[in-house]
Structures are given as structure tokens and as C-alpha cells.
C-alpha positions as CSV (number, residue, x, y, z in Angstrom):
1,M,-43.6,-53.0,-40.8
2,A,-42.5,-49.5,-41.8
3,T,-44.9,-48.2,-39.3
4,G,-43.8,-50.5,-36.7
5,I,-40.3,-49.4,-37.1
6,R,-41.2,-45.7,-37.0
7,R,-43.0,-46.4,-33.8
8,R,-40.1,-48.4,-32.1
9,W,-37.7,-45.4,-33.0
10,W,-40.1,-42.8,-31.7
11,L,-40.4,-44.3,-28.2
12,P,-36.7,-44.6,-27.6
13,S,-36.5,-41.1,-28.8
14,R,-38.6,-39.8,-26.3
15,R,-36.8,-41.6,-23.5
16,V,-33.5,-40.2,-24.8
17,L,-35.0,-36.8,-24.7
18,G,-36.2,-37.3,-21.2
19,I,-32.7,-38.5,-20.2
20,V,-31.1,-35.5,-21.8
21,A,-33.4,-33.3,-20.0
22,V,-32.4,-34.9,-16.7
23,V,-28.6,-34.6,-17.6
24,L,-28.9,-30.9,-18.5
25,A,-30.8,-30.2,-15.2
26,V,-28.0,-31.9,-13.3
27,V,-25.4,-30.2,-15.3
28,A,-27.0,-26.8,-14.8
29,G,-27.4,-27.5,-11.0
30,V,-23.7,-28.5,-10.6
31,G,-22.8,-25.4,-12.7
32,W,-24.9,-23.2,-10.6
33,S,-23.7,-24.6,-7.3
34,A,-20.1,-24.6,-8.4
35,K,-20.2,-20.9,-9.5
36,P,-17.4,-19.9,-6.9
37,V,-15.0,-22.3,-8.8
38,W,-15.1,-20.4,-12.1
39,Q,-16.3,-16.8,-10.9
40,P,-12.7,-15.5,-10.4
41,W,-12.0,-15.9,-14.0
42,W,-15.3,-14.4,-14.9
43,Y,-14.4,-11.4,-12.9
44,A,-11.2,-11.1,-14.3
45,A,-12.4,-11.1,-17.7
46,T,-15.4,-8.7,-17.2
47,L,-14.3,-6.2,-14.4
48,C,-11.5,-3.6,-13.9
49,G,-10.8,-3.3,-17.7
50,G,-9.6,-6.9,-18.0
51,N,-6.4,-5.8,-16.1
52,L,-6.9,-8.5,-13.3
53,S,-5.7,-12.3,-13.6
54,G,-8.2,-15.1,-12.7
55,D,-5.6,-17.1,-11.1
56,D,-4.7,-14.4,-8.6
57,L,-8.3,-13.8,-7.9
58,A,-8.9,-17.4,-7.4
59,E,-6.2,-17.3,-4.5
60,L,-7.7,-14.1,-3.1
61,L,-11.4,-14.5,-3.2
62,P,-13.4,-16.7,-0.9
63,D,-15.1,-19.6,-2.0
64,E,-18.7,-18.1,-1.8
65,W,-21.3,-16.3,-3.8
66,L,-20.0,-12.9,-5.0
67,E,-21.3,-10.0,-7.2
68,A,-19.6,-7.2,-9.2
69,A,-19.4,-4.0,-7.7
70,E,-19.5,-0.6,-9.4
71,D,-16.8,-0.5,-12.3
72,T,-15.7,2.7,-13.9
73,F,-12.6,1.3,-15.8
74,G,-12.9,2.4,-19.4
75,S,-15.2,5.3,-18.5
76,G,-12.9,8.1,-18.5
77,H,-13.7,9.1,-15.1
78,G,-10.9,10.5,-12.8
79,L,-11.7,7.8,-10.2
80,L,-11.3,4.3,-11.5
81,R,-13.0,1.8,-9.4
82,C,-14.1,-1.7,-9.5
83,G,-14.2,-4.9,-7.3
84,V,-16.4,-7.5,-6.0
85,N,-19.0,-7.6,-3.1
86,E,-20.5,-10.0,-0.8
87,N,-23.7,-11.5,-2.3
88,D,-25.6,-8.9,-0.3
89,G,-24.2,-6.2,-2.2
90,R,-23.4,-4.0,0.7
91,H,-19.9,-5.3,1.9
92,F,-16.8,-5.4,-0.3
93,V,-14.6,-8.5,-0.6
94,L,-12.2,-6.8,-2.9
95,K,-12.1,-3.1,-3.8
96,V,-9.8,-1.5,-6.3
97,E,-9.4,2.3,-6.7
98,A,-6.9,4.2,-9.0
99,Q,-6.8,8.0,-9.1
100,I,-4.7,11.0,-9.5
101,D,-3.8,12.5,-6.1
102,T,-4.9,16.2,-5.9
103,G,-3.0,16.8,-2.5
104,E,-6.4,17.7,-1.0
105,P,-7.4,16.6,2.3
106,G,-9.0,13.1,2.5
107,G,-7.1,11.9,-0.5
108,P,-6.2,8.4,-1.3
109,L,-3.1,8.5,1.0
110,A,-4.6,10.2,4.0
111,M,-6.0,7.1,5.7
112,E,-2.5,5.9,6.4
113,F,-2.2,8.6,9.1
114,R,-5.1,7.8,11.3
115,N,-2.8,6.5,13.9
116,L,0.9,6.5,14.6
117,R,2.2,3.6,12.5
118,D,4.8,2.6,10.0
119,P,3.8,1.0,6.5
120,H,4.9,-2.5,5.9
121,Y,7.6,-2.5,3.4
122,A,7.3,-6.0,1.9
123,Y,7.5,-5.1,-1.7
124,P,10.5,-5.4,-4.1
125,R,12.4,-2.1,-4.8
126,S,11.0,-2.1,-8.4
127,I,7.5,-1.4,-6.9
128,P,7.1,2.1,-5.5
129,G,4.5,1.4,-2.9
130,F,4.0,-0.4,0.6
131,Y,1.4,-2.6,2.2
132,G,-0.7,-0.1,4.1
133,R,-3.6,-0.3,6.5
134,F,-6.1,-1.9,4.2
135,G,-3.9,-3.5,1.6
136,P,-1.3,-2.7,-1.1
137,V,-0.5,1.1,-2.1
138,I,1.3,2.0,-5.1
139,I,2.4,5.6,-6.0
140,Q,3.7,6.7,-9.4
141,E,4.6,10.0,-10.7
142,C,3.1,11.0,-14.0
143,P,5.4,12.7,-16.4
144,K,2.9,13.1,-19.1
145,L,0.5,14.8,-17.0
146,G,2.8,17.5,-15.9
147,H,2.2,19.7,-12.7
148,D,-1.1,21.0,-11.4
149,S,-2.1,24.7,-11.1
150,E,-0.2,24.9,-7.8
151,G,3.0,23.2,-9.1
152,R,2.6,19.8,-7.6
153,K,3.6,16.7,-9.6
154,R,0.7,14.6,-10.7
155,R,0.7,11.2,-9.2
156,L,-1.3,8.0,-9.8
157,V,-2.3,6.3,-6.6
158,T,-3.5,2.8,-6.6
159,N,-5.3,1.2,-3.7
160,V,-6.3,-2.3,-3.4
161,Y,-8.3,-3.1,-0.4
162,T,-7.6,-6.6,0.5
163,L,-8.4,-6.5,4.4
164,A,-11.4,-8.7,3.8
165,V,-9.5,-11.5,2.3
166,E,-6.0,-11.4,3.8
167,D,-4.1,-10.5,6.9
168,D,-0.5,-10.0,5.7
169,P,1.1,-8.9,2.3
170,S,0.9,-11.7,-0.4
171,P,2.3,-12.1,-3.8
172,R,-1.3,-12.2,-5.2
173,S,-2.6,-9.1,-3.8
174,L,0.7,-7.4,-5.0
175,R,0.4,-8.6,-8.4
176,A,-3.3,-7.5,-8.4
177,A,-2.1,-4.2,-7.6
178,V,0.7,-4.1,-10.1
179,R,-1.7,-5.2,-12.8
180,I,-4.3,-2.5,-11.9
181,A,-1.6,0.3,-11.7
182,N,-0.2,-0.6,-15.0
183,G,-3.7,-0.6,-16.6
184,A,-4.8,2.8,-14.9
185,N,-1.4,4.2,-15.9
186,A,-2.3,3.4,-19.5
187,E,-5.9,4.6,-19.4
188,I,-5.3,7.9,-17.6
189,G,-2.0,8.6,-19.8
190,C,0.0,9.0,-16.7
191,G,3.3,8.0,-18.6
192,A,4.9,6.2,-15.7
193,D,7.2,3.2,-16.7
194,P,5.2,0.0,-16.6
195,L,5.8,-1.8,-13.4
196,P,7.3,-5.5,-13.7
197,L,5.0,-8.2,-12.2
198,P,6.6,-9.6,-9.0
199,D,6.4,-13.2,-8.0
200,R,7.0,-12.6,-4.3
201,V,7.0,-10.4,-1.4
202,E,10.3,-9.5,0.3
203,P,10.8,-10.5,4.0
204,A,12.6,-7.8,6.0
205,Q,16.3,-8.2,5.4
206,K,18.3,-7.5,8.5
207,L,21.7,-5.9,7.7
208,S,24.8,-5.5,9.7
209,L,26.1,-1.9,9.7
210,S,28.7,-2.7,7.4
211,Q,26.4,-4.2,5.0
212,A,24.0,-1.2,5.2
213,E,26.7,1.1,3.9
214,G,25.7,0.6,0.2
215,T,22.1,1.3,0.9
216,M,20.2,4.7,1.5
217,C,20.5,3.8,5.2
218,G,24.2,3.9,5.1
219,W,24.4,7.0,7.1
220,L,23.7,4.8,10.2
221,A,27.0,3.0,9.6
222,Q,28.7,6.5,9.8
223,D,27.0,7.7,12.8
224,T,27.7,7.4,16.4
225,L,25.0,5.1,17.7
226,P,23.8,4.6,21.3
227,T,24.1,1.2,22.9
228,S,21.4,-1.1,22.2
229,P,18.7,-2.0,24.9
230,S,20.3,-5.5,24.9
231,G,23.8,-4.5,24.5
232,K,24.2,-6.5,21.4
233,E,25.1,-5.3,17.7
234,W,22.8,-2.9,15.9
235,Q,21.4,-4.2,12.5
236,V,19.7,-2.1,9.8
237,V,16.5,-2.7,7.8
238,A,16.6,-0.6,4.5
239,P,13.6,-1.6,2.6
240,T,13.1,1.3,0.0
241,D,15.1,2.9,-2.8
242,E,16.4,6.5,-2.1
243,R,14.4,8.0,-4.6
244,A,11.1,6.2,-3.7
245,P,7.8,8.2,-2.9
246,I,8.2,7.1,0.7
247,T,11.4,6.0,2.2
248,S,12.4,4.1,5.3
249,C,15.2,3.1,7.6
250,S,14.9,1.1,10.7
251,L,17.5,0.4,13.6
252,I,16.9,-3.1,15.0
253,D,18.5,-4.6,18.2
254,S,19.9,-7.7,17.2
255,G,19.6,-9.2,20.9
256,T,15.9,-8.9,20.8
257,G,15.2,-8.8,17.1
258,E,13.0,-5.7,17.7
259,S,12.9,-2.3,15.9
260,A,14.3,0.4,18.2
261,V,13.6,3.1,15.9
262,D,11.9,3.6,12.5
263,I,12.4,6.5,10.2
264,T,10.3,7.5,7.2
265,G,10.4,10.2,4.6
266,W,7.1,11.2,2.8
267,Y,7.3,13.3,-0.2
268,G,4.7,15.5,-1.6
269,D,2.2,18.3,-0.5
270,W,-0.5,15.6,0.2
271,T,1.7,14.7,3.5
272,D,1.2,18.2,5.3
273,E,-2.4,17.7,6.2
274,P,-1.9,14.1,7.6
275,F,1.1,15.1,9.6
276,E,-0.5,18.3,11.0
277,R,-3.6,16.2,11.9
278,L,-1.3,13.6,13.6
279,L,0.5,16.3,15.6
280,T,-2.8,17.9,16.6
281,R,-4.2,14.6,17.8
282,E,-1.1,13.1,19.5
283,V,0.8,16.2,21.0
284,R,0.1,18.9,23.4
285,I,1.3,21.9,21.2
286,P,2.4,24.8,23.4
287,K,1.9,28.5,22.7
288,G,4.2,29.7,20.1
289,H,4.0,26.5,18.1
290,S,1.6,24.8,15.7
291,S,0.9,21.8,13.9
292,R,2.8,23.0,11.1
293,D,6.0,22.9,13.0
294,A,8.9,20.4,13.3
295,L,8.4,19.0,16.9
296,L,9.5,16.4,19.3
297,S,7.0,14.4,21.3
298,E,7.3,11.6,23.8
299,R,6.8,9.0,21.3
300,F,7.9,10.4,17.9
301,G,9.4,13.3,16.1
302,R,8.6,15.3,13.1
303,A,11.3,17.1,10.6
304,K,10.4,19.1,7.4
305,A,11.9,20.3,4.2
306,L,10.9,21.4,0.6
307,C,11.9,18.8,-2.1
308,A,11.5,19.6,-5.7
309,G,9.1,22.4,-4.9
310,E,6.9,20.2,-2.7
311,S,6.7,19.4,1.1
312,A,8.6,16.6,2.5
313,N,7.8,15.2,6.0
314,F,10.1,12.9,8.2
315,L,9.0,10.9,10.9
316,A,10.8,9.1,13.6
317,N,9.2,6.9,16.3
318,S,10.6,4.7,18.9
319,Y,8.1,3.0,21.1
320,G,7.3,-0.5,22.6
321,D,5.2,-1.5,25.5
322,S,3.7,2.0,25.7
323,R,7.1,3.6,26.1
324,S,9.9,4.8,23.9
325,V,12.7,2.3,23.4
326,L,15.4,4.9,23.0
327,P,15.7,8.1,24.8
328,M,14.0,10.8,22.8
329,S,17.4,12.8,22.6
330,E,18.7,9.8,20.8
331,V,15.6,9.7,18.5
332,R,16.0,13.2,17.6
333,H,19.5,12.9,16.7
334,L,18.6,10.0,14.4
335,L,15.8,11.8,12.9
336,N,17.9,14.8,12.2
337,E,20.6,12.8,10.5
338,F,18.0,10.9,8.4
339,A,16.4,14.2,7.3
340,A,19.8,15.7,6.5
341,D,20.6,12.8,4.5
342,Q,17.6,12.7,2.5
343,A,17.7,16.2,1.9
344,E,21.1,16.0,0.4
345,R,20.2,13.0,-1.8
346,R,17.1,14.8,-3.1
347,G,18.5,18.4,-3.2
348,C,16.1,19.5,-0.7
349,T,15.9,23.1,0.9
350,G,14.5,24.7,3.9
351,L,15.1,21.8,6.3
352,E,13.5,22.3,9.7
353,L,14.5,20.0,12.6
354,P,12.8,19.7,16.0
355,G,14.4,21.2,18.9
356,R,15.5,19.6,22.2
357,T,12.1,20.2,23.9
358,V,10.0,17.0,24.4
359,H,6.4,18.0,24.3
360,P,3.9,15.9,26.2
361,E,1.3,13.8,24.8
362,A,-2.2,15.3,24.2
363,D,-4.8,14.7,26.9
């Protein structure tokens, strides 16, 4: 009897083991096929020094097989890099880089000057950066690192390349950039104040001239402005803080909703080489002048100054449908007023303004 009992017990045990094996196989198969569901949290926990959020990655990353890219966070390298690639390992889906900008040609900010364009200022003023050509860019001064051998401030530049996963600024990519910037700041010993984690991007807020008076673009309310193309009132977009590493003012025609002129200030020695390259490519520079000069072209103007011992470059452009929206004489006036206002706010010296001559475009 005892033997029979053992036998009956043994046979069901084999069946149970078989069922368990099948269940395990199914679970393994489901888990394998469902990897895209959980991989954002895996990458957040294992890559980029643990600085990223699985929730943000889940919104950014596509629902497909991915693999980890090179990761230098925690290595002590000067360039902190991480991200995820497509399953072929050759094309990035999300790429992150954080480094101290040396001011050399080809640095982390040089790509923003390949063509005449304006950054997309969609971030709260608490975030010192913009949405660039390939994704979020954050620039922070590093007080603990002092100045380099040439007297330049050391700056931490964080680039998050999101072009493969989004077309416009989003809260999730901005949060990813802020998390990385804060992590790199701590690892490198930059000494910048930690950035607050934002919950949204900011739509462009169009202000009346009277509303703009309390902003860094308040000089527009005090200036004699030309008549807008539509004949309607002017509006102002003032998206940046006056001490930001890149500043901006835009004059908007309320009748059309379009920008008539965009003026930006770029601070630091790193700005010289990109501006010179822009002028060389876009402007027919006459004898007696060079790409280092303040010049006025058919589409934009450039002014210069020296701020806190480093170069500052100011750019104004006014174009639409391949032509200037405002006469270049008016663009020049607005550029000069912006540059003078910025120089006064920042204690800049050696202000160089473009002359009245409009130089033709390069062939």
C-alpha cells in the first residue's frame, strides 16, 4: 500500500514539473518579448550614473529593442557620455554628453551655428539653456573650477540629443537634461547651484510693450520703433534672464503673429569662432574688413563687446520668405540698442557696433 501511495504521488509530481516547465517557458518568452516595457527602468538604474528617471525614459524611448551605448559616468573622464542605441548598435536613440567647455573650435556649442537660426527658448528662466538643433542644451558656470590658463570661466555644457525621439521641446527631455546636468555638476565638482526639476516647458509669452518694461527687453518699450508690417501693435517675447549665458529679445508683429526681428547675446570666448565662421560663410566681406568685425549683412547684423574678460557676440536677424522683414537700417538700430543695453547690464567694455554699410551675401 505504501508503495502504491508513493507511486501515485510520484506520477503527479512529474506532471506538475512538466507544467511548471511549460509555465516558466511561457513566462520567459513573455518577459523576453516584453523587454521594451521594462527596459527604460533598467537603463535608468544602470546607465548615466543613475541620474536618469525610468518614467521619463519610458516616455522618450521607442517601444523597440535597444542596447546600452558607451557610458563614462563615474569614470572621472573629462567627457561624461552615455545613452542607448538601436539594436544594431550603430545609431543612437538617445545620446547624453556633459563636459567642461574649453572654448576650442568644435566644442559642445559649436554645432548651434551651422546655419543662421535662433535657439528655441522654451524653458523656465530657472534653467540656463535652450532647445537647440538636436535637443536640450544647458550651460552652467563652475565657480569651484575657477578660470583656465587663458582667464576664461569654466562652464559645464550638457547636451541631450533627442532628435531621434522627438520633434519639439518636451518636459521629459528637459527633465532628463536637468537630471544629467545636476549629476555631472556633482561628479565634476563644478560647484554650480543644483537646478530645480521642471514639470513643463514654457510657451512663448507675447507681451505688450508696457508689459515688457519689467523684463530684460524693457528697452524696446523706451525706444522709438518702426511701424510694423501689418500696421498693428508690436509685441515682445522676452524668454531669458538678463544674466543667462545666452539672452534673447524678439519683436513680434501682433497683426501677423510673426517675429520681425530676433536679437540674441552670446557670452564667452567660445562664441568667437562660430560667429566668424557664420560671417565667412554668409557674407561677402570686403577688403579692409574681416570675419572678426562687427558687420551688417542683408539678413543679419553682428555686434561685439568684452564682458567679464571674455568675448560677447550679439546677433540680430530679420527674415521671412527669403527676405528681410524690416529694413536693415532698422535692424541695425535695434541690434545696437540691444547690445548697448546688455553691455550696461553686464558691465561690458569695448562695444563694437556695425556701421551703416549693408554687405551683400556670399556667393
